[in-house]
N, CA and C atoms as an extended XYZ file, in Angstrom:
390
Properties=species:S:1:pos:R:3:atomname:S:1:resname:S:1:resid:I:1 pbc="F F F"
N         0.817       -1.188        0.000 N   MET     1
C         0.000        0.000        0.000 CA  MET     1
C         0.866        1.260        0.000 C   MET     1
N         1.932        1.222        0.753 N   ARG     2
C         2.842        2.372        0.810 CA  ARG     2
C         3.495        2.624       -0.544 C   ARG     2
N         3.849        1.574       -1.251 N   ALA     3
C         4.484        1.720       -2.561 CA  ALA     3
C         3.511        2.351       -3.554 C   ALA     3
N         2.243        1.982       -3.466 N   ARG     4
C         1.241        2.566       -4.364 CA  ARG     4
C         1.094        4.061       -4.082 C   ARG     4
N         1.085        4.424       -2.807 N   PHE     5
C         0.966        5.835       -2.431 CA  PHE     5
C         2.133        6.642       -2.998 C   PHE     5
N         3.337        6.139       -2.826 N   VAL     6
C         4.529        6.835       -3.325 CA  VAL     6
C         4.493        6.915       -4.846 C   VAL     6
N         4.065        5.841       -5.490 N   ALA     7
C         4.003        5.826       -6.954 CA  ALA     7
C         3.015        6.867       -7.475 C   ALA     7
N         1.841        6.966       -6.858 N   THR     8
C         0.860        7.957       -7.313 CA  THR     8
C         1.297        9.369       -6.963 C   THR     8
N         2.001        9.522       -5.869 N   LEU     9
C         2.512       10.834       -5.496 CA  LEU     9
C         3.555       11.321       -6.497 C   LEU     9
N         4.388       10.425       -6.968 N   ILE    10
C         5.443       10.773       -7.918 CA  ILE    10
C         4.910       10.852       -9.356 C   ILE    10
N         3.836       10.138       -9.654 N   ALA    11
C         3.315       10.078      -11.024 CA  ALA    11
C         2.885       11.446      -11.538 C   ALA    11
N         2.294       12.282      -10.699 N   GLY    12
C         1.853       13.602      -11.130 CA  GLY    12
C         2.992       14.488      -11.599 C   GLY    12
N         3.985       14.735      -10.753 N   PRO    13
C         5.123       15.552      -11.195 CA  PRO    13
C         5.905       14.917      -12.347 C   PRO    13
N         5.981       13.580      -12.379 N   ALA    14
C         6.693       12.911      -13.471 CA  ALA    14
C         5.976       13.151      -14.804 C   ALA    14
N         4.652       13.061      -14.797 N   LEU    15
C         3.892       13.322      -16.013 CA  LEU    15
C         4.025       14.787      -16.425 C   LEU    15
N         4.052       15.671      -15.437 N   TYR    16
C         4.272       17.097      -15.720 CA  TYR    16
C         5.585       17.285      -16.486 C   TYR    16
N         6.668       16.752      -15.946 N   LEU    17
C         7.977       16.890      -16.593 CA  LEU    17
C         7.996       16.267      -17.985 C   LEU    17
N         7.380       15.105      -18.115 N   LEU    18
C         7.339       14.426      -19.401 CA  LEU    18
C         6.621       15.280      -20.445 C   LEU    18
N         5.474       15.837      -20.081 N   LEU    19
C         4.716       16.640      -21.034 CA  LEU    19
C         5.410       17.959      -21.356 C   LEU    19
N         6.032       18.570      -20.380 N   VAL    20
C         6.747       19.827      -20.644 CA  VAL    20
C         7.916       19.577      -21.591 C   VAL    20
N         8.621       18.490      -21.402 N   LEU    21
C         9.787       18.198      -22.245 CA  LEU    21
C         9.412       17.682      -23.630 C   LEU    21
N         8.302       16.950      -23.724 N   LEU    22
C         7.945       16.329      -24.999 CA  LEU    22
C         6.834       17.057      -25.758 C   LEU    22
N         6.392       18.196      -25.258 N   ALA    23
C         5.344       18.953      -25.949 CA  ALA    23
C         5.868       19.445      -27.287 C   ALA    23
N         4.973       19.663      -28.252 N   PRO    24
C         5.423       20.156      -29.561 CA  PRO    24
C         6.192       21.469      -29.431 C   PRO    24
N         7.165       21.638      -30.287 N   ALA    25
C         8.007       22.839      -30.242 CA  ALA    25
C         7.214       24.098      -30.556 C   ALA    25
N         6.093       23.949      -31.248 N   THR    26
C         5.273       25.110      -31.591 CA  THR    26
C         4.489       25.634      -30.404 C   THR    26
N         4.401       24.847      -29.356 N   LEU    27
C         3.676       25.249      -28.144 CA  LEU    27
C         4.566       26.160      -27.305 C   LEU    27
N         4.035       27.304      -26.930 N   ALA    28
C         4.803       28.259      -26.116 CA  ALA    28
C         5.157       27.647      -24.763 C   ALA    28
N         6.219       28.137      -24.161 N   ILE    29
C         6.691       27.613      -22.872 CA  ILE    29
C         5.610       27.714      -21.792 C   ILE    29
N         4.937       28.876      -21.625 N   PRO    30
C         3.879       28.914      -20.604 CA  PRO    30
C         2.765       27.906      -20.880 C   PRO    30
N         2.440       27.691      -22.132 N   ALA    31
C         1.402       26.714      -22.470 CA  ALA    31
C         1.849       25.296      -22.122 C   ALA    31
N         3.121       25.023      -22.276 N   ARG    32
C         3.649       23.715      -21.872 CA  ARG    32
C         3.478       23.496      -20.371 C   ARG    32
N         3.756       24.554      -19.599 N   HIS    33
C         3.596       24.442      -18.143 CA  HIS    33
C         2.132       24.240      -17.766 C   HIS    33
N         1.226       24.906      -18.460 N   VAL    34
C        -0.203       24.724      -18.184 CA  VAL    34
C        -0.623       23.294      -18.515 C   VAL    34
N        -0.166       22.772      -19.644 N   LEU    35
C        -0.462       21.397      -20.042 CA  LEU    35
C         0.052       20.406      -18.996 C   LEU    35
N         1.293       20.587      -18.587 N   GLY    36
C         1.874       19.694      -17.583 CA  GLY    36
C         1.158       19.781      -16.246 C   GLY    36
N         0.794       20.997      -15.842 N   THR    37
C         0.075       21.174      -14.573 CA  THR    37
C        -1.296       20.521      -14.631 C   THR    37
N        -1.982       20.646      -15.759 N   ALA    38
C        -3.301       20.016      -15.910 CA  ALA    38
C        -3.195       18.498      -15.801 C   ALA    38
N        -2.169       17.932      -16.413 N   ALA    39
C        -1.973       16.480      -16.322 CA  ALA    39
C        -1.629       16.060      -14.896 C   ALA    39
N        -0.772       16.826      -14.245 N   TRP    40
C        -0.404       16.554      -12.849 CA  TRP    40
C        -1.651       16.554      -11.981 C   TRP    40
N        -2.487       17.579      -12.151 N   MET    41
C        -3.711       17.671      -11.359 CA  MET    41
C        -4.659       16.515      -11.660 C   MET    41
N        -4.771       16.129      -12.918 N   ALA    42
C        -5.656       15.020      -13.281 CA  ALA    42
C        -5.212       13.725      -12.604 C   ALA    42
N        -3.916       13.473      -12.611 N   VAL    43
C        -3.400       12.261      -11.963 CA  VAL    43
C        -3.697       12.299      -10.470 C   VAL    43
N        -3.453       13.418       -9.833 N   TRP    44
C        -3.691       13.506       -8.393 CA  TRP    44
C        -5.171       13.503       -8.048 C   TRP    44
N        -6.023       14.040       -8.912 N   TRP    45
C        -7.459       13.978       -8.638 CA  TRP    45
C        -7.960       12.541       -8.693 C   TRP    45
N        -7.463       11.786       -9.652 N   VAL    46
C        -7.935       10.410       -9.816 CA  VAL    46
C        -7.370        9.504       -8.733 C   VAL    46
N        -6.095        9.640       -8.432 N   THR    47
C        -5.447        8.731       -7.484 CA  THR    47
C        -5.502        9.214       -6.032 C   THR    47
N        -5.696       10.491       -5.808 N   GLU    48
C        -5.812       11.119       -4.481 CA  GLU    48
C        -4.669       10.813       -3.507 C   GLU    48
N        -3.417       11.025       -3.895 N   PRO    49
C        -2.343       10.868       -2.919 CA  PRO    49
C        -2.298       12.033       -1.934 C   PRO    49
N        -2.872       13.155       -2.329 N   VAL    50
C        -3.017       14.314       -1.443 CA  VAL    50
C        -4.489       14.729       -1.486 C   VAL    50
N        -4.956       15.483       -0.504 N   PRO    51
C        -6.360       15.905       -0.523 CA  PRO    51
C        -6.701       16.704       -1.785 C   PRO    51
N        -7.939       16.586       -2.222 N   LEU    52
C        -8.378       17.278       -3.433 CA  LEU    52
C        -8.195       18.788       -3.324 C   LEU    52
N        -8.402       19.329       -2.132 N   ALA    53
C        -8.244       20.773       -1.946 CA  ALA    53
C        -6.803       21.205       -2.224 C   ALA    53
N        -5.857       20.411       -1.783 N   ALA    54
C        -4.454       20.733       -2.047 CA  ALA    54
C        -4.142       20.608       -3.533 C   ALA    54
N        -4.707       19.620       -4.172 N   THR    55
C        -4.502       19.452       -5.608 CA  THR    55
C        -5.059       20.645       -6.379 C   THR    55
N        -6.201       21.129       -5.959 N   SER    56
C        -6.822       22.242       -6.685 CA  SER    56
C        -6.026       23.537       -6.545 C   SER    56
N        -5.145       23.604       -5.581 N   LEU    57
C        -4.331       24.810       -5.386 CA  LEU    57
C        -2.985       24.751       -6.108 C   LEU    57
N        -2.723       23.690       -6.840 N   LEU    58
C        -1.456       23.602       -7.579 CA  LEU    58
C        -1.238       24.779       -8.535 C   LEU    58
N        -2.248       25.215       -9.299 N   PRO    59
C        -2.001       26.366      -10.178 CA  PRO    59
C        -1.607       27.632       -9.414 C   PRO    59
N        -2.145       27.809       -8.227 N   VAL    60
C        -1.802       28.992       -7.431 CA  VAL    60
C        -0.323       28.971       -7.062 C   VAL    60
N         0.196       27.812       -6.784 N   ALA    61
C         1.605       27.700       -6.416 CA  ALA    61
C         2.529       27.660       -7.633 C   ALA    61
N         2.106       26.949       -8.671 N   LEU    62
C         3.005       26.723       -9.799 CA  LEU    62
C         3.022       27.843      -10.836 C   LEU    62
N         1.874       28.383      -11.195 N   PHE    63
C         1.829       29.345      -12.295 CA  PHE    63
C         2.678       30.588      -12.054 C   PHE    63
N         2.601       31.227      -10.871 N   PRO    64
C         3.499       32.377      -10.664 CA  PRO    64
C         4.974       31.966      -10.626 C   PRO    64
N         5.249       30.816      -10.047 N   THR    65
C         6.625       30.331       -9.944 CA  THR    65
C         7.218       30.039      -11.318 C   THR    65
N         6.401       29.502      -12.208 N   LEU    66
C         6.875       29.126      -13.542 CA  LEU    66
C         6.762       30.261      -14.552 C   LEU    66
N         6.233       31.399      -14.138 N   GLY    67
C         6.120       32.538      -15.030 CA  GLY    67
C         4.949       32.466      -16.001 C   GLY    67
N         3.961       31.639      -15.701 N   VAL    68
C         2.796       31.527      -16.584 CA  VAL    68
C         1.924       32.771      -16.450 C   VAL    68
N         1.575       33.114      -15.221 N   VAL    69
C         0.799       34.319      -14.926 CA  VAL    69
C         1.293       34.878      -13.597 C   VAL    69
N         0.826       36.093      -13.281 N   SER    70
C         1.186       36.677      -11.985 CA  SER    70
C         0.384       35.994      -10.881 C   SER    70
N         0.797       36.219       -9.660 N   ALA    71
C         0.090       35.622       -8.521 CA  ALA    71
C        -1.350       36.126       -8.460 C   ALA    71
N        -1.560       37.398       -8.745 N   ARG    72
C        -2.914       37.978       -8.735 CA  ARG    72
C        -3.807       37.272       -9.752 C   ARG    72
N        -3.272       37.028      -10.938 N   GLU    73
C        -4.054       36.351      -11.979 CA  GLU    73
C        -4.281       34.877      -11.636 C   GLU    73
N        -3.351       34.272      -10.929 N   ALA    74
C        -3.489       32.859      -10.574 CA  ALA    74
C        -4.575       32.633       -9.527 C   ALA    74
N        -4.741       33.574       -8.603 N   VAL    75
C        -5.752       33.389       -7.559 CA  VAL    75
C        -7.109       33.970       -7.928 C   VAL    75
N        -7.195       34.720       -9.010 N   ALA    76
C        -8.460       35.357       -9.396 CA  ALA    76
C        -9.612       34.359       -9.559 C   ALA    76
N        -9.430       33.203      -10.192 N   PRO    77
C       -10.560       32.276      -10.313 CA  PRO    77
C       -11.064       31.747       -8.965 C   PRO    77
N       -10.219       31.767       -7.965 N   TYR    78
C       -10.615       31.275       -6.652 CA  TYR    78
C       -11.365       32.337       -5.854 C   TYR    78
N       -11.368       33.575       -6.315 N   ALA    79
C       -11.985       34.677       -5.584 CA  ALA    79
C       -13.347       35.074       -6.157 C   ALA    79
N       -13.955       34.215       -6.937 N   ASN    80
C       -15.280       34.484       -7.475 CA  ASN    80
C       -16.281       34.556       -6.328 C   ASN    80
N       -17.253       35.445       -6.448 N   GLU    81
C       -18.229       35.623       -5.365 CA  GLU    81
C       -19.046       34.356       -5.115 C   GLU    81
N       -19.278       33.543       -6.131 N   LEU    82
C       -20.010       32.297       -5.921 CA  LEU    82
C       -19.205       31.300       -5.088 C   LEU    82
N       -17.890       31.324       -5.230 N   VAL    83
C       -17.047       30.455       -4.417 CA  VAL    83
C       -17.220       30.807       -2.944 C   VAL    83
N       -17.224       32.105       -2.643 N   PHE    84
C       -17.397       32.530       -1.254 CA  PHE    84
C       -18.808       32.240       -0.745 C   PHE    84
N       -19.808       32.321       -1.620 N   LEU    85
C       -21.175       31.992       -1.230 CA  LEU    85
C       -21.273       30.531       -0.814 C   LEU    85
N       -20.722       29.639       -1.641 N   PHE    86
C       -20.738       28.224       -1.298 CA  PHE    86
C       -19.913       27.948       -0.045 C   PHE    86
N       -18.769       28.596        0.080 N   LEU    87
C       -17.929       28.410        1.260 CA  LEU    87
C       -18.685       28.801        2.523 C   LEU    87
N       -19.377       29.937        2.479 N   ALA    88
C       -20.146       30.378        3.642 CA  ALA    88
C       -21.245       29.375        3.973 C   ALA    88
N       -21.910       28.855        2.955 N   GLY    89
C       -22.955       27.866        3.188 CA  GLY    89
C       -22.408       26.594        3.805 C   GLY    89
N       -21.273       26.127        3.302 N   PHE    90
C       -20.665       24.916        3.854 CA  PHE    90
C       -20.198       25.131        5.289 C   PHE    90
N       -19.629       26.302        5.564 N   LEU    91
C       -19.178       26.586        6.932 CA  LEU    91
C       -20.359       26.682        7.892 C   LEU    91
N       -21.453       27.307        7.465 N   LEU    92
C       -22.648       27.390        8.303 CA  LEU    92
C       -23.214       26.001        8.555 C   LEU    92
N       -23.275       25.182        7.523 N   ALA    93
C       -23.784       23.821        7.689 CA  ALA    93
C       -22.905       23.009        8.636 C   ALA    93
N       -21.594       23.154        8.497 N   ALA    94
C       -20.677       22.420        9.376 CA  ALA    94
C       -20.821       22.880       10.822 C   ALA    94
N       -20.972       24.192       11.013 N   ALA    95
C       -21.136       24.712       12.373 CA  ALA    95
C       -22.441       24.232       12.987 C   ALA    95
N       -23.523       24.267       12.222 N   LEU    96
C       -24.805       23.789       12.743 CA  LEU    96
C       -24.749       22.308       13.060 C   LEU    96
N       -24.098       21.544       12.204 N   GLU    97
C       -23.974       20.114       12.452 CA  GLU    97
C       -23.130       19.840       13.689 C   GLU    97
N       -22.077       20.588       13.837 N   ARG    98
C       -21.165       20.366       14.961 CA  ARG    98
C       -21.803       20.678       16.304 C   ARG    98
N       -22.500       21.809       16.395 N   TRP    99
C       -22.992       22.236       17.695 CA  TRP    99
C       -24.479       22.012       17.929 C   TRP    99
N       -25.249       21.726       16.891 N   LEU   100
C       -26.681       21.603       17.112 CA  LEU   100
C       -27.297       20.307       16.619 C   LEU   100
N       -26.679       19.595       15.731 N   ALA   101
C       -27.316       18.445       15.093 CA  ALA   101
C       -27.592       17.305       16.067 C   ALA   101
N       -26.745       17.112       17.037 N   ASP   102
C       -26.909       15.973       17.934 CA  ASP   102
C       -27.637       16.322       19.227 C   ASP   102
N       -28.210       17.497       19.286 N   THR   103
C       -28.923       17.897       20.486 CA  THR   103
C       -30.415       17.904       20.211 C   THR   103
N       -31.189       17.841       21.277 N   SER   104
C       -32.641       17.873       21.113 CA  SER   104
C       -33.126       19.273       20.746 C   SER   104
N       -32.297       20.298       20.938 N   GLY   105
C       -32.699       21.662       20.637 CA  GLY   105
C       -32.441       22.076       19.203 C   GLY   105
N       -32.179       21.102       18.342 N   TYR   106
C       -31.854       21.415       16.952 CA  TYR   106
C       -32.964       22.227       16.296 C   TYR   106
N       -34.197       21.733       16.349 N   ASP   107
C       -35.301       22.439       15.708 CA  ASP   107
C       -35.612       23.753       16.397 C   ASP   107
N       -35.486       23.771       17.715 N   GLU   108
C       -35.819       24.974       18.476 CA  GLU   108
C       -34.816       26.098       18.237 C   GLU   108
N       -33.588       25.756       17.939 N   THR   109
C       -32.541       26.756       17.784 CA  THR   109
C       -32.258       27.088       16.320 C   THR   109
N       -32.176       26.078       15.499 N   THR   110
C       -31.728       26.270       14.121 CA  THR   110
C       -32.737       27.010       13.279 C   THR   110
N       -33.972       26.545       13.267 N   TRP   111
C       -34.944       27.135       12.348 CA  TRP   111
C       -35.240       28.599       12.643 C   TRP   111
N       -35.377       29.020       13.887 N   PRO   112
C       -35.536       30.466       14.108 CA  PRO   112
C       -34.337       31.274       13.616 C   PRO   112
N       -33.136       30.711       13.745 N   LEU   113
C       -31.947       31.403       13.253 CA  LEU   113
C       -31.998       31.540       11.734 C   LEU   113
N       -32.324       30.458       11.052 N   VAL   114
C       -32.400       30.485        9.590 CA  VAL   114
C       -33.513       31.421        9.140 C   VAL   114
N       -34.687       31.359        9.787 N   GLU   115
C       -35.795       32.238        9.421 CA  GLU   115
C       -35.418       33.703        9.622 C   GLU   115
N       -34.692       33.999       10.683 N   ARG   116
C       -34.272       35.379       10.937 CA  ARG   116
C       -33.308       35.863        9.859 C   ARG   116
N       -32.360       35.013        9.485 N   LEU   117
C       -31.414       35.384        8.434 CA  LEU   117
C       -32.130       35.629        7.108 C   LEU   117
N       -33.105       34.804        6.791 N   ILE   118
C       -33.867       34.977        5.554 CA  ILE   118
C       -34.664       36.268        5.606 C   ILE   118
N       -35.315       36.532        6.748 N   ALA   119
C       -36.104       37.753        6.875 CA  ALA   119
C       -35.229       38.993        6.771 C   ALA   119
N       -34.070       38.974        7.399 N   GLU   120
C       -33.161       40.128        7.316 CA  GLU   120
C       -32.679       40.341        5.890 C   GLU   120
N       -32.437       39.253        5.178 N   ASN   121
C       -31.990       39.364        3.796 CA  ASN   121
C       -33.094       39.964        2.933 C   ASN   121
N       -34.335       39.557        3.149 N   ARG   122
C       -35.450       40.101        2.377 CA  ARG   122
C       -35.635       41.582        2.664 C   ARG   122
N       -35.448       41.975        3.923 N   LEU   123
C       -35.587       43.393        4.262 CA  LEU   123
C       -34.490       44.224        3.607 C   LEU   123
N       -33.267       43.660        3.537 N   SER   124
C       -32.164       44.424        2.955 CA  SER   124
C       -32.286       44.512        1.435 C   SER   124
N       -33.063       43.608        0.814 N   GLU   125
C       -33.235       43.627       -0.635 CA  GLU   125
C       -34.363       44.540       -1.069 C   GLU   125
N       -35.193       44.994       -0.166 N   ARG   126
C       -36.320       45.852       -0.526 CA  ARG   126
C       -35.816       47.175       -1.071 C   ARG   126
N       -36.574       47.700       -2.017 N   ASP   127
C       -36.260       48.991       -2.615 CA  ASP   127
C       -36.703       50.085       -1.654 C   ASP   127
N       -35.822       50.964       -1.212 N   PRO   128
C       -36.202       51.999       -0.251 CA  PRO   128
C       -37.201       52.988       -0.819 C   PRO   128
N       -37.275       53.114       -2.139 N   ASP   129
C       -38.199       54.049       -2.758 CA  ASP   129
C       -39.583       53.458       -2.932 C   ASP   129
N       -39.727       52.153       -2.735 N   ALA   130
C       -41.031       51.516       -2.953 CA  ALA   130
C       -41.983       51.771       -1.811 C   ALA   130
């Protein structure tokens, strides 16, 4: 089992190097790095030698280092407002599960909180001129 883990851990960077070195000469150097990084990520997503979250951050670490894009451009896709919306929802769900799911007060505490948040959101969306 340990040998398989090491093999899958090494397979991603090895495929990256192979693709960067053997890519067509007409392909620009930054494009070669993107191709290699995509293959590295695909191998790690399928085999999971590291957590998926760490795998998804490879472009953030590699692209600025390899000169593909600046650090600001590398993290821009991760800063989409929908990403933060989902993150907030997952964090709220995890917090509710952690502190309220296994107690008898789940319904008594959770639903009034959710209803209040919904009501406050509806009030903040109202047109002040209406």
